[in-house]
N, CA and C of each residue as an Amber inpcrd file, in Angstrom:
protein
   336
  61.5570000  49.8400000 -40.2370000  60.4120000  50.5770000 -39.7240000
  59.3610000  50.7090000 -40.8300000  58.1280000  50.8090000 -40.4120000
  57.0200000  50.9840000 -41.3310000  56.1890000  52.1650000 -40.8640000
  55.3590000  52.6950000 -41.7540000  54.4940000  53.8190000 -41.4140000
  53.0550000  53.3420000 -41.3220000  52.3460000  53.8520000 -40.3120000
  50.9190000  53.6060000 -40.1630000  50.2360000  54.9630000 -40.1780000
  49.2870000  55.1250000 -41.1150000  48.5110000  56.3530000 -41.1890000
  47.1120000  56.0510000 -40.6850000  46.7030000  56.7640000 -39.6410000
  45.3750000  56.6260000 -39.0580000  44.4820000  57.6720000 -39.7200000
  43.8640000  57.2960000 -40.8320000  43.0900000  58.2260000 -41.6530000
  41.9970000  58.9130000 -40.8390000  41.2520000  58.1590000 -40.0520000
  40.1340000  58.7130000 -39.2840000  40.6080000  59.6910000 -38.2150000
  41.8600000  59.5970000 -37.8220000  42.4400000  60.4830000 -36.8100000
  43.2850000  61.5580000 -37.5160000  42.6470000  62.3140000 -38.4120000
  43.3040000  63.4230000 -39.1210000  44.5830000  63.0100000 -39.8310000
  44.6050000  61.7820000 -40.3660000  45.7700000  61.2700000 -41.1040000
  47.0530000  61.2510000 -40.2700000  46.9060000  61.0470000 -38.9780000
  48.0880000  60.9400000 -38.1160000  48.9440000  59.7840000 -38.6150000
  50.2160000  60.0350000 -38.8120000  51.1410000  59.0080000 -39.2980000
  52.2510000  58.8060000 -38.2840000  52.5200000  57.5500000 -37.9820000
  53.5860000  57.2030000 -37.0310000  54.4460000  56.1060000 -37.6570000
  55.6150000  55.9170000 -37.1100000  56.4960000  54.8250000 -37.5260000
  56.4990000  53.7510000 -36.4510000  56.5920000  52.5030000 -36.8860000
  56.5940000  51.3720000 -35.9520000  57.4910000  50.2790000 -36.5160000
  57.9940000  49.4030000 -35.6490000  58.8120000  48.2930000 -36.1370000
  57.9750000  47.2810000 -36.9230000  58.6110000  46.5620000 -37.8220000
  57.9420000  45.4880000 -38.5430000  57.4340000  44.4510000 -37.5450000
  56.3550000  43.7640000 -37.9020000  55.6830000  42.7600000 -37.0660000
  54.9910000  43.3780000 -35.8530000  54.6610000  44.6650000 -35.9230000
  53.9120000  45.3220000 -34.8540000  52.4350000  44.9520000 -34.9610000
  51.7700000  44.8750000 -33.8110000  50.3330000  44.6660000 -33.7530000
  49.6530000  46.0180000 -33.9360000  48.6880000  46.0920000 -34.8450000
  48.0410000  47.3510000 -35.1930000  47.3600000  48.0130000 -33.9960000
  46.6270000  47.2610000 -33.1970000  45.9390000  47.8610000 -32.0510000
  46.9310000  48.3420000 -30.9990000  47.9500000  47.5550000 -30.7130000
  48.9330000  47.9690000 -29.6970000  49.6360000  49.2570000 -30.1020000
  49.9790000  49.3800000 -31.3770000  50.6100000  50.6150000 -31.8560000
  49.6260000  51.7730000 -31.7310000  48.3630000  51.5290000 -32.0880000
  47.3550000  52.5810000 -31.9820000  47.2170000  53.0590000 -30.5350000
  47.2180000  52.1490000 -29.6020000  47.1080000  52.5160000 -28.1840000
  48.3430000  53.2930000 -27.7220000  49.5000000  52.7980000 -28.0560000
  50.7560000  53.4190000 -27.6210000  50.9470000  54.8140000 -28.2160000
  50.5660000  54.9760000 -29.4890000  50.8180000  56.2330000 -30.2020000
  49.5750000  57.1230000 -30.3250000  48.4970000  56.7420000 -29.6240000
  47.2370000  57.5020000 -29.6720000  46.6990000  57.6250000 -31.0980000
  46.6820000  56.4800000 -31.7810000  46.1660000  56.4310000 -33.1490000
  44.6600000  56.5730000 -33.2270000  43.9590000  56.1000000 -32.1920000
  42.5270000  56.3030000 -32.1040000  41.6320000  55.1520000 -32.4920000
  42.1780000  54.0040000 -32.8770000  41.3150000  52.8750000 -33.2210000
  40.5370000  52.4690000 -31.9700000  39.1890000  52.3970000 -32.0590000
  38.4000000  52.0240000 -30.8780000  38.6650000  50.5740000 -30.4740000
  38.5140000  50.2990000 -29.1840000  38.7120000  48.9280000 -28.7080000
  37.9640000  48.7390000 -27.3940000  37.7130000  47.4950000 -27.0510000
  37.1500000  47.1380000 -25.7490000  37.9400000  45.9830000 -25.1510000
  37.8740000  44.8190000 -25.8000000  38.4840000  43.6390000 -25.1800000
  39.9530000  43.4600000 -25.5430000  40.3530000  43.8330000 -26.7400000
  41.7410000  43.6640000 -27.1750000  42.1380000  42.2270000 -27.4440000
  41.1680000  41.2970000 -27.4170000  41.5120000  39.8950000 -27.5870000
  40.7620000  39.1670000 -28.6870000  40.0970000  39.9030000 -29.5670000
  39.4190000  39.2560000 -30.6830000  38.0480000  38.7100000 -30.3690000
  37.4190000  39.2050000 -29.2990000  36.1150000  38.6800000 -28.9150000
  34.9530000  39.6150000 -29.2390000  35.1830000  40.9260000 -29.2460000
  34.0520000  41.8510000 -29.3320000  33.8560000  42.5100000 -30.6840000
  34.8870000  42.6450000 -31.4960000  34.7640000  43.2680000 -32.8060000
  34.8300000  44.7820000 -32.8130000  35.0590000  45.3970000 -31.6650000
  35.0910000  46.8530000 -31.5710000  36.1980000  47.4620000 -32.4120000
  37.3100000  46.7920000 -32.5490000  38.4650000  47.3500000 -33.2640000
  38.4430000  47.0630000 -34.7660000  37.2610000  46.7450000 -35.3010000
  37.1140000  46.5270000 -36.7470000  37.5600000  47.7790000 -37.4890000
  38.4290000  47.5930000 -38.4480000  38.9380000  48.7350000 -39.2110000
  39.1500000  48.3110000 -40.6550000  39.2980000  49.3100000 -41.5120000
  39.5030000  49.0660000 -42.9380000  40.9340000  49.4230000 -43.3030000
  41.6540000  48.4640000 -43.8310000  43.0000000  48.7230000 -44.3270000
  42.8110000  49.2940000 -45.7310000  42.8980000  50.6100000 -45.8540000
  42.6140000  51.2790000 -47.1270000  43.7740000  51.1840000 -48.1040000
  44.9780000  51.1280000 -47.5910000  46.1630000  50.9200000 -48.4320000
  47.1180000  50.0070000 -47.6710000  47.7180000  49.0700000 -48.3820000
  48.7230000  48.2080000 -47.7830000  48.2000000  46.9050000 -47.2150000
  47.0270000  46.4400000 -47.6630000  46.4980000  45.1750000 -47.1440000
  47.5030000  44.0380000 -47.3390000  48.3360000  44.1500000 -48.3770000
  49.3550000  43.1190000 -48.6230000  50.4380000  43.1380000 -47.5450000
  50.4520000  44.1790000 -46.7200000  51.4360000  44.3020000 -45.6400000
  50.8790000  43.8600000 -44.2910000  49.8080000  43.0530000 -44.3400000
  49.2350000  42.5020000 -43.1080000  49.3850000  40.9870000 -43.1260000
  49.3430000  40.3860000 -41.9490000  49.4500000  38.9300000 -41.8650000
  48.1160000  38.2820000 -42.2380000  48.0550000  36.9820000 -42.1760000
  46.8560000  36.2340000 -42.5500000  45.7070000  36.5110000 -41.5860000
  44.4910000  36.4790000 -42.1160000  43.2850000  36.6580000 -41.3170000
  43.1800000  35.5010000 -40.3290000  42.8890000  35.8280000 -39.0760000
  42.7960000  34.8200000 -38.0100000  41.3750000  34.2540000 -37.9140000
  41.2440000  33.0900000 -37.2690000  39.9400000  32.4490000 -37.0570000
  39.0020000  33.3690000 -36.2790000  39.5380000  34.0980000 -35.2970000
  38.7020000  35.0180000 -34.5190000  38.0860000  36.0840000 -35.4120000
  38.8440000  36.5520000 -36.3990000  38.3270000  37.5540000 -37.3270000
  37.2370000  36.9560000 -38.2150000  37.4220000  35.7250000 -38.6320000
  36.4310000  35.0650000 -39.4840000  35.1020000  34.8850000 -38.7620000
  35.1210000  34.8440000 -37.4400000  33.8850000  34.7240000 -36.6710000
  33.1390000  36.0540000 -36.5800000  33.8580000  37.1630000 -36.6350000
  33.2440000  38.4770000 -36.4490000  33.0920000  39.2960000 -37.7310000
  33.8480000  38.9520000 -38.7650000  33.7810000  39.6770000 -40.0330000
  33.2150000  38.7550000 -41.1060000  32.3720000  39.2940000 -41.9640000
  31.8250000  38.4880000 -43.0570000  32.9060000  38.2810000 -44.1240000
  32.7510000  37.2590000 -44.9600000  33.7020000  37.0680000 -46.0560000
  33.8010000  38.3060000 -46.9610000  32.6770000  38.9910000 -47.1590000
  32.6750000  40.2150000 -47.9740000  33.5200000  41.3000000 -47.3180000
  33.3760000  41.4680000 -46.0060000  34.1690000  42.4810000 -45.2970000
  35.6640000  42.1620000 -45.4050000  36.0100000  40.9080000 -45.2170000
  37.4190000  40.5030000 -45.3140000  37.9540000  40.7820000 -46.7160000
  37.1590000  40.4660000 -47.7380000  37.6170000  40.6980000 -49.1170000
  37.7340000  42.1910000 -49.4350000  36.9980000  43.0360000 -48.7110000
  37.0760000  44.4910000 -48.8970000  38.2610000  45.1050000 -48.1570000
  38.9020000  44.3340000 -47.2760000  40.0670000  44.8340000 -46.5580000
  39.8280000  45.1420000 -45.0890000  38.6810000  44.7050000 -44.5580000
  38.4310000  44.9090000 -43.1310000  39.2280000  43.9040000 -42.3220000
  39.7240000  44.3590000 -41.1880000  40.4540000  43.5170000 -40.2390000
  40.0860000  43.9500000 -38.8330000  40.4270000  43.1210000 -37.8770000
  40.3330000  43.5020000 -36.4710000  41.7370000  43.9070000 -36.0490000
  41.8820000  45.1330000 -35.5890000  43.2090000  45.6670000 -35.2740000
  43.9340000  44.8190000 -34.2360000  43.2080000  44.2540000 -33.2880000
  43.8520000  43.4690000 -32.2330000  44.4770000  42.1850000 -32.7590000
  44.0350000  41.7270000 -33.9150000  44.5140000  40.4710000 -34.4930000
  45.4830000  40.6760000 -35.6580000  45.7350000  41.9380000 -36.0240000
  46.4920000  42.2430000 -37.2350000  47.9220000  42.6580000 -36.9330000
  48.8680000  41.9480000 -37.5320000  50.2850000  42.2770000 -37.4190000
  50.7590000  42.7750000 -38.7800000  51.6630000  43.7430000 -38.7630000
  52.0720000  44.4400000 -39.9710000  53.4790000  44.0830000 -40.4130000
  53.6470000  43.9180000 -41.7200000  54.9630000  43.6580000 -42.3010000
  55.4460000  44.8370000 -43.1300000  54.5860000  45.8350000 -43.3200000
  54.9210000  47.0260000 -44.0950000  53.9250000  48.1250000 -43.7940000
  54.0420000  49.2270000 -44.4980000  53.2190000  50.4050000 -44.2410000
  51.7580000  50.1930000 -44.6370000  50.8390000  50.8050000 -43.8570000
  49.4030000  50.7280000 -44.1150000  48.7460000  52.0760000 -43.8380000
  47.5600000  52.2320000 -44.4190000  46.6770000  53.3480000 -44.1010000
  45.3730000  52.7230000 -43.6490000  44.8830000  53.1310000 -42.4760000
  43.7350000  52.4770000 -41.8590000  42.6800000  53.5050000 -41.4550000
  41.4000000  53.1030000 -41.5920000  40.2970000  53.9520000 -41.1570000
  39.2820000  53.0890000 -40.4080000  38.3540000  53.7320000 -39.7310000
  37.3020000  53.0260000 -39.0080000  36.0830000  53.9200000 -38.9600000
  34.9360000  53.3130000 -38.6910000  33.6740000  54.0330000 -38.6600000
  33.3780000  54.4500000 -37.2270000  33.4890000  55.7310000 -36.9500000
  33.2280000  56.2330000 -35.5940000  31.7380000  56.3830000 -35.3060000
  30.8880000  56.3140000 -36.3270000  29.4610000  56.5430000 -36.1190000
  28.7230000  55.3090000 -35.6150000  29.3350000  54.1470000 -35.7770000
  28.6730000  52.9200000 -35.3420000  29.0340000  52.6110000 -33.8940000
  28.0240000  52.3130000 -33.0730000  28.3390000  51.9410000 -31.6910000
  29.0620000  50.6070000 -31.6400000  29.8020000  50.4090000 -30.5870000
  30.5280000  49.1490000 -30.4180000  29.5430000  47.9960000 -30.3730000
  29.9170000  46.8910000 -30.9820000  29.0940000  45.7010000 -30.9790000
  29.1800000  45.0610000 -29.5950000  28.0620000  44.9580000 -28.8730000
  28.1280000  44.4090000 -27.5160000  28.4090000  42.9110000 -27.5130000
  29.0550000  42.4730000 -26.4660000  29.2870000  41.0400000 -26.2630000
  28.0130000  40.4650000 -25.6730000  27.4930000  39.4230000 -26.3060000
  26.2450000  38.8120000 -25.8510000  26.5340000  37.7430000 -24.8070000
  25.5760000  37.5580000 -23.9070000  25.7060000  36.5160000 -22.8900000
  25.9170000  35.1710000 -23.5720000  26.8710000  34.4170000 -23.0850000
  27.1750000  33.1100000 -23.6360000  28.1070000  33.1450000 -24.8370000
  28.4380000  34.3600000 -25.3280000  29.3160000  34.4630000 -26.4930000
  30.7550000  34.1010000 -26.1300000  31.1540000  34.4290000 -24.9040000
  32.5010000  34.1020000 -24.4560000  32.4250000  32.8040000 -23.6610000
  33.0870000  31.8200000 -24.1610000  33.0930000  30.5130000 -23.5090000
  34.3580000  30.3440000 -22.6910000  34.2520000  29.7700000 -21.4940000
  35.4720000  29.5460000 -20.7010000  36.3870000  28.5440000 -21.3820000
  37.6820000  28.7350000 -21.1730000  38.6560000  27.8160000 -21.7530000
  38.5420000  26.4730000 -21.0540000  38.6920000  25.4240000 -21.8430000
  38.6680000  24.0850000 -21.2680000  40.0750000  23.5280000 -21.2990000
  40.3600000  22.6480000 -20.3820000  41.6890000  22.0280000 -20.3190000
  41.8680000  21.1050000 -21.5150000  43.0170000  21.1710000 -22.1310000
  43.2850000  20.3280000 -23.2990000  43.9510000  19.0440000 -22.9000000
């Protein structure tokens, strides 16, 4: 088990199994990370891993499209794309409105 501390939510701390998805745990345990799509398209679940960035999996391509290289190097991740291997402390900016999805930003899947 690992611990997740939701700093922005009064330092609420919960335990979760290893390889848990950060957003799913937040939803299940009322951690408070904001979200809209849950699939890496909108950027609403952008959060800062303040402690334990080494306990997260590799940054996904979807995150690289929505986060700048500077943000990634500072420890920002998208909760919906982040899986945990150990304990973390996470925060997010509640003052910023959700980034809207622009027309044409979501492309339909094509047959491979």
